[in-house]
C-alpha positions as semicolon CSV with decimal commas, in nm:
position;residue;x (nm);y (nm);z (nm)
1;F;15,148;15,103;9,495
2;H;14,925;15,117;9,796
3;E;14,642;14,887;9,686
4;N;14,445;14,922;10,008
5;S;14,454;15,301;10,003
6;T;14,355;15,298;9,637
7;R;14,057;15,073;9,707
8;D;13,960;15,291;10,002
9;S;13,964;15,603;9,788
10;I;13,720;15,449;9,537
11;P;13,352;15,461;9,633
12;R;13,228;15,131;9,767
13;G;12,937;15,121;9,527
14;L;13,171;15,150;9,229
15;L;13,372;14,844;9,325
16;S;13,060;14,630;9,338
17;V;12,909;14,745;9,008
18;S;12,978;14,419;8,829
19;R;12,851;14,214;9,124
20;K;12,526;14,409;9,141
21;Q;12,479;14,392;8,767
22;R;12,513;14,015;8,776
23;G;12,264;13,995;9,065
24;A;12,018;14,221;8,885
25;G;11,996;13,993;8,583
26;F;11,648;13,880;8,484
27;N;11,560;13,592;8,255
28;A;11,194;13,578;8,161
29;N;11,237;13,222;8,035
30;D;11,381;13,091;8,360
31;E;11,258;12,749;8,469
32;K;11,102;12,893;8,785
33;Y;10,860;13,089;8,565
34;H;10,735;12,770;8,396
35;T;10,478;12,520;8,517
36;C;10,511;12,143;8,540
37;C;10,375;12,108;8,185
38;G;10,647;12,336;8,049
39;A;10,422;12,633;7,969
40;H;10,505;12,983;8,087
41;V;10,309;13,120;8,383
42;T;10,169;13,404;8,173
43;S;10,026;13,159;7,917
44;C;9,877;12,938;8,189
45;A;9,726;13,236;8,370
46;R;9,561;13,358;8,051
47;F;9,426;13,010;7,980
48;F;9,278;12,976;8,330
49;L;9,124;13,323;8,319
50;G;8,975;13,260;7,973
51;F;8,829;12,929;8,087
52;Y;8,697;13,100;8,402
53;I;8,525;13,373;8,196
54;F;8,374;13,106;7,967
55;G;8,230;12,916;8,265
56;I;8,089;13,231;8,425
57;T;7,925;13,328;8,095
58;L;7,757;12,988;8,062
59;D;7,634;13,007;8,420
60;L;7,483;13,352;8,365
61;L;7,308;13,235;8,048
62;R;7,174;12,924;8,219
63;D;7,049;13,083;8,540
64;F;7,060;13,462;8,538
65;H;7,031;13,656;8,865
66;L;7,122;14,015;8,939
67;V;7,329;13,901;9,235
68;K;7,561;13,710;9,002
69;L;7,656;14,032;8,824
70;I;7,894;14,107;9,111
71;I;8,141;13,875;8,941
72;I;8,179;14,113;8,643
73;P;8,398;14,373;8,826
74;I;8,607;14,086;8,964
75;I;8,664;13,952;8,613
76;F;8,752;14,301;8,491
77;I;9,023;14,331;8,758
78;G;9,153;13,989;8,661
79;V;9,172;14,085;8,293
80;I;9,379;14,393;8,380
81;G;9,610;14,189;8,602
82;V;9,663;13,895;8,365
83;F;9,642;14,033;8,011
84;A;9,784;14,380;8,088
85;E;10,040;14,217;8,323
86;Q;9,981;14,446;8,621
87;R;10,084;14,298;8,955
88;L;9,863;14,494;9,198
89;P;9,535;14,427;9,009
90;L;9,638;14,062;8,982
91;I;9,690;14,033;9,359
92;A;9,357;14,211;9,418
93;F;9,187;13,965;9,183
94;I;9,338;13,667;9,368
95;I;9,216;13,794;9,707
96;I;8,866;13,898;9,594
97;D;8,803;13,589;9,382
98;T;8,920;13,360;9,663
99;A;8,676;13,525;9,903
100;Y;8,399;13,495;9,641
101;A;8,473;13,124;9,587
102;I;8,469;13,053;9,962
103;A;8,139;13,239;10,007
104;L;7,986;13,054;9,711
105;A;8,100;12,718;9,852
106;I;7,946;12,798;10,192
107;V;7,614;12,901;10,036
108;T;7,609;12,586;9,820
109;A;7,686;12,362;10,117
110;L;7,410;12,521;10,324
111;G;7,167;12,469;10,037
112;L;7,257;12,100;10,015
113;L;7,215;12,052;10,389
114;Q;6,863;12,192;10,397
115;P;6,600;11,916;10,428
116;S;6,389;11,865;10,119
117;T;6,022;11,946;10,141
118;R;5,806;11,640;10,172
119;Q;5,505;11,599;9,953
120;N;5,172;11,572;10,130
121;S;5,047;11,274;9,933
122;S;4,760;11,089;10,102
123;D;4,860;10,749;9,966
124;R;5,206;10,768;10,123
125;D;5,157;10,948;10,456
126;Y;4,808;10,835;10,545
127;P;4,619;10,505;10,505
128;S;4,354;10,489;10,238
129;R;3,988;10,436;10,313
130;N;4,003;10,066;10,226
131;Q;4,324;10,008;10,427
132;D;4,343;9,940;10,799
133;D;4,619;10,062;11,030
134;R;4,800;9,727;11,043
135;S;4,843;9,692;10,668
136;F;4,947;10,056;10,648
137;R;5,223;10,003;10,908
138;Q;5,348;9,697;10,720
139;Q;5,357;9,898;10,402
140;Q;5,554;10,176;10,571
141;E;5,803;9,926;10,717
142;G;5,858;9,775;10,372
143;R;5,925;10,116;10,226
144;S;6,165;10,188;10,512
145;H;6,366;9,873;10,435
146;M;6,363;9,956;10,066
147;S;6,491;10,309;10,131
148;T;6,767;10,167;10,352
149;W;6,874;9,932;10,072
150;N;6,868;10,218;9,822
151;W;7,086;10,429;10,053
152;S;7,344;10,155;10,085
153;A;7,363;10,096;9,709
154;T;7,290;10,407;9,506
155;S;7,346;10,681;9,761
156;V;7,699;10,566;9,837
157;I;7,784;10,583;9,467
158;N;7,630;10,927;9,438
159;L;7,815;11,041;9,749
160;A;8,145;10,911;9,610
161;L;8,090;11,083;9,276
162;T;7,999;11,406;9,451
163;A;8,311;11,386;9,669
164;C;8,529;11,326;9,361
165;F;8,371;11,622;9,186
166;W;8,430;11,856;9,481
167;A;8,786;11,727;9,523
168;F;8,859;11,791;9,154
169;L;8,703;12,136;9,182
170;A;8,910;12,220;9,491
171;I;9,234;12,104;9,326
172;S;9,153;12,307;9,015
173;L;9,089;12,620;9,220
174;I;9,408;12,576;9,422
175;W;9,610;12,521;9,105
176;K;9,451;12,824;8,940
177;Y;9,537;13,052;9,230
178;F;9,888;12,904;9,244
179;I;9,942;12,995;8,878
180;F;9,809;13,348;8,935
181;W;10,036;13,394;9,237
182;K;10,335;13,262;9,044
183;M;10,263;13,514;8,770
184;A;10,250;13,788;9,034
185;E;10,598;13,681;9,151
186;Y;10,716;13,689;8,789
187;L;10,587;14,044;8,747
188;K;10,752;14,144;9,075
189;D;11,093;14,011;8,968
190;R;11,063;14,174;8,626
191;K;10,975;14,513;8,774
192;K;11,262;14,484;9,022
193;A;11,508;14,405;8,742
194;I;11,388;14,699;8,531
195;K;11,417;14,936;8,826
196;S;11,765;14,807;8,905
197;A;11,876;14,848;8,544
198;R;11,754;15,207;8,537
199;K;11,930;15,279;8,865
200;Y;12,273;15,169;8,744
201;R;12,238;15,350;8,414
202;E;12,220;15,686;8,592
203;P;12,546;15,888;8,607
204;T;12,738;15,863;8,934
205;H;12,916;16,183;9,041
206;I;13,260;16,149;9,205
207;A;13,376;16,469;9,371
208;S;13,753;16,399;9,349
209;A;13,750;16,333;8,974
210;P;13,743;16,601;8,704
211;K;13,434;16,646;8,488
212;D;13,568;16,440;8,199
213;E;13,650;16,149;8,430
214;R;13,311;16,093;8,587
215;S;13,153;15,751;8,571
216;H;12,890;15,850;8,318
217;P;12,959;15,627;8,014
218;A;13,018;15,793;7,678
219;Y;12,824;15,698;7,365
220;G;12,896;15,336;7,279
221;E;13,085;15,282;7,604
222;S;12,978;15,019;7,853
223;E;12,934;15,092;8,223
224;M;13,221;14,864;8,315
225;E;13,456;15,056;8,083
226;A;13,350;15,382;8,246
227;A;13,407;15,230;8,589
228;Q;13,752;15,110;8,484
229;K;13,840;15,463;8,373
230;V;13,761;15,597;8,717
231;I;13,967;15,322;8,881
232;D;14,263;15,401;8,650
233;Y;14,231;15,768;8,735
234;H;14,247;15,697;9,107
235;N;14,549;15,470;9,056
236;S;14,739;15,739;8,862
237;H;14,639;16,001;9,116
238;E;14,775;15,784;9,396
239;V;15,108;15,735;9,211
240;T;15,141;16,112;9,159
241;M;15,085;16,176;9,529
242;E;15,354;15,922;9,620
243;I;15,607;16,086;9,384
244;L;15,536;16,430;9,528
245;T;15,585;16,306;9,881
C-alpha cells in the first residue's frame, strides 16, 4: 500500500477533522470564565449592572436633573449586553460608560477645586465700632493660628478618608469593567465555538467519490465515522488501481 499517495489523495481538511473538532471545543464552565470568588462572569456582570442601576436610581431620586437622564440609554444598552448576552452592545456599554465615568470624575474634581464663597460678615472681616485696629489684627492672627491647627488635625483626617473613598471607588469601577470585558470574551468564544460547530456539520463534497460515499453523515452516524468511510474508500480505490497496473 502506498500510504503517502493515499494520504495525498484525501483532502487535507478531512485528515484534520478530529484535530479541528478538539480545538473547537467550548466549555462554558471553564475556570477562565470564573472570577476569583468562584462565580461565573455572567452572574458577576448581572450583579454589578443591577447594583449600578440601583445606585443610579437613588441618585436620580435624591437630586433629579434633566442632564442626568442621559444615563438611561447607556443603562438600556448595558441591559441588552449583559442580560440578553449580546457582545456588541456589551462592548458599546463598556466604552460609553467609561467615557461617562471619566467625564463625571472631571466635573466633580473641578467642582471641589473651586474656592468657596466667603460670607461678608462684618464681625469677621471688619472691626466693630468698639474695636480698634490693633485688637482686630490680634483677633485675626488668633483665628489664623486656630485655622492652621484645625487643618493639621481634622483636615488631614478628612483628606485621608476622601482619598480612601476615591481609591475604593476607582478599584470598584476597574473591577466592574474587567468583569464586563471578561464576559465579552466569554461571549466571543461561545459564538466562535457555535460557528465552528455549524461549519463542520455541513456536508463536504468530494469529487472523486460516488454519491453514496460522500462525507455527509447518515442519520445516527457521527462525523468521524463518515470521515473514516471516505478514507476506507480511498484506500480500496488505491488497491484497485495497483492491481490493474
